[in-house]
C-alpha positions in Angstrom: 65.3 68.2 -97.1 65.2 65.2 -99.4 61.4 65.0 -100.1 61.3 61.2 -100.8 62.9 60.1 -97.5 60.8 62.6 -95.6 57.6 61.3 -97.3 58.6 57.7 -96.4 59.3 58.8 -92.9 55.8 60.3 -92.6 54.2 57.1 -94.0 56.3 55.0 -91.6 54.9 57.1 -88.6 51.3 56.8 -89.9 51.5 53.1 -90.1 52.2 52.9 -86.4 49.0 54.8 -85.4 46.3 52.9 -83.6 42.8 54.0 -82.5 43.9 53.9 -78.9 47.0 56.1 -79.6 44.8 58.6 -81.5 42.2 58.6 -78.8 44.8 59.6 -76.2 46.2 62.3 -78.5 42.6 63.7 -78.8 42.1 63.6 -75.0 45.4 65.4 -74.4 44.5 68.0 -77.0 41.1 68.6 -75.4 42.7 68.7 -71.9 45.3 71.3 -73.1 42.8 73.7 -74.6 40.3 73.2 -71.8 43.0 74.0 -69.3 44.0 77.1 -71.1 40.5 78.4 -71.4 39.4 77.7 -67.9 42.8 78.3 -66.2 42.1 75.1 -64.3 44.5 72.3 -65.4 42.9 69.0 -66.1 44.4 65.9 -67.7 42.2 63.3 -69.4 44.6 61.2 -71.5 48.0 59.6 -71.1 51.2 60.9 -72.6 51.8 60.2 -76.2 55.5 61.2 -76.2 58.1 60.0 -73.7 61.9 60.6 -73.5 63.7 57.8 -71.7 67.3 58.0 -70.6 69.4 55.0 -71.4 72.5 56.3 -69.5 74.0 59.5 -68.1 77.4 58.6 -69.3 79.0 60.5 -72.2 82.4 60.3 -73.9 82.5 64.1 -74.7 82.9 67.2 -72.6 80.5 69.7 -74.1 80.5 72.9 -72.1 76.7 73.5 -71.8 75.8 69.9 -71.0 75.5 68.4 -67.5 76.8 65.0 -68.9 79.8 66.7 -70.5 80.5 68.8 -67.4 80.0 65.8 -65.1 78.0 68.2 -62.9 74.9 66.1 -62.0 73.8 66.2 -58.4 71.3 63.4 -59.0 72.4 59.7 -59.2 74.1 58.6 -62.4 73.9 55.3 -64.0 72.2 53.3 -66.8 68.8 51.9 -67.4 68.3 48.2 -66.8 66.8 46.6 -69.9 64.6 44.3 -67.7 63.2 47.4 -66.1 62.6 49.0 -69.5 60.7 45.9 -70.5 58.3 46.3 -67.6 57.8 49.9 -68.5 56.9 48.9 -72.0 54.1 46.7 -70.7 52.8 49.7 -68.7 52.6 52.4 -71.4 53.5 51.1 -74.8 49.9 51.1 -76.2 49.4 54.9 -75.9 52.8 56.1 -77.2 53.2 57.8 -80.5 56.9 58.6 -80.0 59.6 57.1 -77.8 62.8 59.1 -77.6 65.8 57.2 -76.4 67.6 60.2 -75.1 67.7 62.7 -72.3 71.2 63.1 -71.0 74.3 61.0 -71.9 75.3 59.2 -75.1 72.8 56.3 -75.7 75.2 54.1 -77.6 77.5 53.8 -74.5 74.8 51.6 -73.0 75.9 48.1 -74.0 72.2 46.9 -74.6 70.8 50.1 -76.0 69.8 48.5 -79.3 68.0 45.6 -77.6 65.7 48.2 -76.0 65.1 49.9 -79.3 64.2 46.6 -80.9 61.7 45.8 -78.1 60.0 49.2 -78.7 60.0 48.5 -82.4 58.2 45.2 -81.8 55.7 47.2 -79.8 55.0 49.3 -82.9 56.3 52.5 -81.4 58.0 55.2 -83.5 61.5 55.4 -82.0 64.0 58.2 -82.0 67.5 58.7 -80.7 70.1 61.5 -80.6 73.8 60.6 -80.7 77.2 62.3 -81.0 78.1 59.7 -83.7 81.3 58.3 -82.2 80.0 54.7 -81.8 78.7 54.0 -85.3 81.2 51.4 -86.3 80.2 49.3 -89.4 79.0 46.6 -87.0 77.0 49.0 -84.8 75.5 50.6 -87.9 74.2 47.3 -89.2 72.8 46.5 -85.8 71.2 49.9 -85.6 69.4 49.5 -88.9 68.3 46.0 -87.9 66.9 47.2 -84.6 64.1 49.1 -86.4 65.1 52.5 -85.1 63.0 55.0 -87.0 64.9 58.3 -86.6 68.4 59.2 -85.7 69.8 62.6 -85.0 73.5 62.9 -85.3 75.2 66.0 -83.8 78.0 67.5 -85.9 78.8 71.1 -84.9 81.7 71.9 -87.3 83.1 71.0 -90.6 86.8 71.0 -89.5 88.3 69.4 -86.5 89.5 72.8 -85.1 86.0 74.2 -85.1 84.2 70.9 -84.1 86.3 70.3 -81.0 85.7 73.8 -79.6 82.2 72.6 -78.5 82.4 68.8 -78.8 85.4 68.7 -76.5 87.3 65.3 -76.8 85.4 64.6 -80.0 86.9 63.4 -83.3 85.2 64.8 -86.5 86.7 62.0 -88.7 85.1 59.4 -86.4 81.7 61.1 -86.7 82.0 61.4 -90.5 82.9 57.7 -90.8 79.9 56.8 -88.5 77.5 58.8 -90.8 78.9 57.0 -93.8 78.6 53.6 -92.0 74.9 54.2 -91.1 74.0 55.3 -94.7 75.9 52.3 -96.1 74.1 50.0 -93.7 70.7 51.3 -94.9 71.7 50.7 -98.5 73.1 47.2 -97.7 69.9 46.1 -95.9 67.7 48.0 -98.3 66.0 49.8 -95.4 64.5 53.3 -95.4 65.1 53.6 -91.6 66.4 55.2 -89.6 65.6 58.6 -91.1 69.0 60.3 -90.6 69.2 63.9 -89.5 72.4 65.9 -89.1 72.1 68.5 -86.4 74.4 71.5 -86.4 74.3 73.5 -83.1 75.0 77.1 -84.1 77.3 79.0 -81.8 79.6 81.9 -82.3 82.8 79.9 -83.3 81.1 77.8 -85.9 78.5 80.1 -87.5 80.9 80.9 -90.4 80.6 77.2 -91.4 76.9 77.1 -92.0 77.2 77.0 -95.8 80.0 74.5 -95.6 77.7 72.3 -93.5 75.1 72.4 -96.1 77.6 71.2 -98.7 78.9 68.5 -96.4 75.4 67.1 -95.6 74.6 66.9 -99.3 77.8 65.0 -100.0 77.0 62.5 -97.2 73.5 62.0 -98.7 71.7 62.2 -95.4 68.0 62.5 -95.2 67.8 66.0 -93.5 70.0 68.7 -92.1 68.8 71.1 -89.3 70.5 74.0 -87.6 69.7 74.3 -84.0 69.9 77.3 -81.8 71.8 76.9 -78.5 70.4 77.1 -75.0 72.8 79.1 -72.9 72.4 78.8 -69.1 74.2 82.0 -68.2 73.2 84.3 -71.0 72.1 87.5 -69.2 75.7 88.9 -69.0 76.6 87.7 -72.4 78.4 84.4 -73.3 81.1 83.6 -75.9 78.8 80.9 -77.3 76.0 83.3 -78.3 76.1 83.6 -82.1 76.4 87.0 -83.8 73.9 85.9 -86.4 70.6 86.8 -84.8 68.6 84.3 -86.9 70.5 81.5 -85.1 70.4 82.9 -81.6 67.8 82.6 -78.8 69.2 85.8 -77.2 69.6 89.4 -78.2 71.5 92.4 -76.8 69.5 94.2 -74.2 71.9 97.1 -73.7 74.8 97.7 -71.2 76.3 94.4 -72.2 73.2 92.4 -71.1 71.2 89.9 -73.1 67.6 88.9 -73.0 65.5 86.2 -74.7 64.8 87.1 -78.3 61.3 86.0 -78.4 58.7 86.8 -75.7 56.2 84.1 -75.1 52.8 84.8 -76.7 51.2 83.0 -73.8 53.6 82.8 -70.9 51.2 80.5 -69.1 51.0 77.9 -71.8 53.2 74.8 -72.0 52.1 72.0 -74.3 54.8 69.8 -73.0 53.1 69.5 -69.7 50.0 68.0 -71.4 51.5 65.5 -73.9 54.9 64.4 -72.9 57.2 63.5 -70.0 60.8 62.4 -69.4 61.9 59.3 -67.5 65.4 59.2 -66.1 67.5 56.0 -66.1 66.4 55.2 -62.5 62.7 55.7 -63.1 62.1 59.4 -62.0 59.3 60.9 -64.0 60.2 64.5 -64.9 58.1 67.3 -66.4 60.3 67.9 -69.4 63.8 67.8 -70.9 64.8 71.1 -69.2 64.9 69.4 -65.9 68.3 67.9 -66.6 69.3 67.5 -62.9 65.9 66.0 -61.9 65.0 68.8 -59.5 61.3 68.4 -60.1 60.4 64.7 -59.9 56.7 64.0 -60.3 57.2 60.5 -59.0 59.2 57.3 -59.4 58.3 54.3 -61.4 58.7 51.4 -59.0 56.8 48.2 -58.2 53.1 49.0 -57.8 53.4 52.5 -59.3 52.3 53.0 -62.9 53.0 56.0 -65.2 49.2 56.7 -65.1 49.4 57.0 -61.3 52.1 59.6 -61.6 50.7 61.4 -64.7 47.4 62.1 -62.9 48.8 62.6 -59.4 48.3 65.6 -57.1 52.0 66.4 -57.6 51.7 66.7 -61.4 48.5 68.6 -61.1 50.0 71.1 -58.7 53.0 71.5 -61.0 50.8 72.2 -64.0 48.7 74.7 -61.9 51.8 76.5 -60.7 53.1 76.7 -64.3 49.7 78.0 -65.5 49.7 80.8 -62.8 53.2 82.0 -63.4 56.0 80.1 -65.1 58.6 82.5 -63.7 58.1 80.7 -60.4 59.8 77.6 -61.8 63.5 77.7 -62.5 63.6 75.3 -65.4 60.9 77.3 -67.2 62.7 80.7 -67.2 65.1 79.8 -70.1 62.7 77.4 -71.8 62.3 77.1 -75.6 58.6 76.1 -75.6 56.9 78.2 -78.2 60.3 79.3 -79.7 61.6 78.1 -83.1 64.6 76.0 -82.1 65.5 74.4 -85.5 66.1 76.3 -88.7 
């Protein structure tokens, strides 16, 4: 990691802190530990991290992604900016992080950067994740001007042949040009934001390019490079995506051709996500976490007369936390969860 950009990024985040935000963070932390000790879930504060879904649409066909597979059973669409503006009035004062990503490619939304700019004006630290295909010179300038604080760009190969095996329908040259455009836009505007992270999802067919990726990231002069382990839905019987390099795999051989999770949870009843964060789909469904990709466990829907606080402290949310605390294996989205597991290398 480049130390200077990382330091500036940290300072940037600290400047957005307020007494109210820190108070809610403290309340959530107290709630979390109290719930673990007493085994009776309580919730005193409001979430300090939210992931909001701009759109379910995506231009790629990645094989482990519901957007790429076009396999959603829930409604698909895109967030109305006017609705987003109302949400900001509801919960902007207690947010530390706002992540503009759940499923889909955010830059497909024609007014995505307007929403980023609104959150920026509310003094919220903003993050997005993109496949990098829409970072034209014009979009790169608009992105920097929007005030976006952090951008994760997925690039899972250093050659087109390798890249397109997972990022199906993707063009590596387009992504590389997009990265160059965003870095040039930062220089042109003399901005330290967004903090640009390249993310390399390690799977079996690209693990031989890890060192090449390090050299490529250095040549692009990005702020940081991370290697991410892949979540595999059907891993128990093996999967051609599971890396052979154990360091970069969430799964290990269990014998007889079977696989199991590499790391056992130190506390299988603990899930910090349930106490500090939530996900909101494009149509206002409040979901427990990013593993609920098909919105099978909605805690409520943000509509006229219903606030996030109403849902966050509702009986439905409390019952879900209680069920999780008793036995996470009861909940389908929790069985292959990375909570407590090192995901980035």
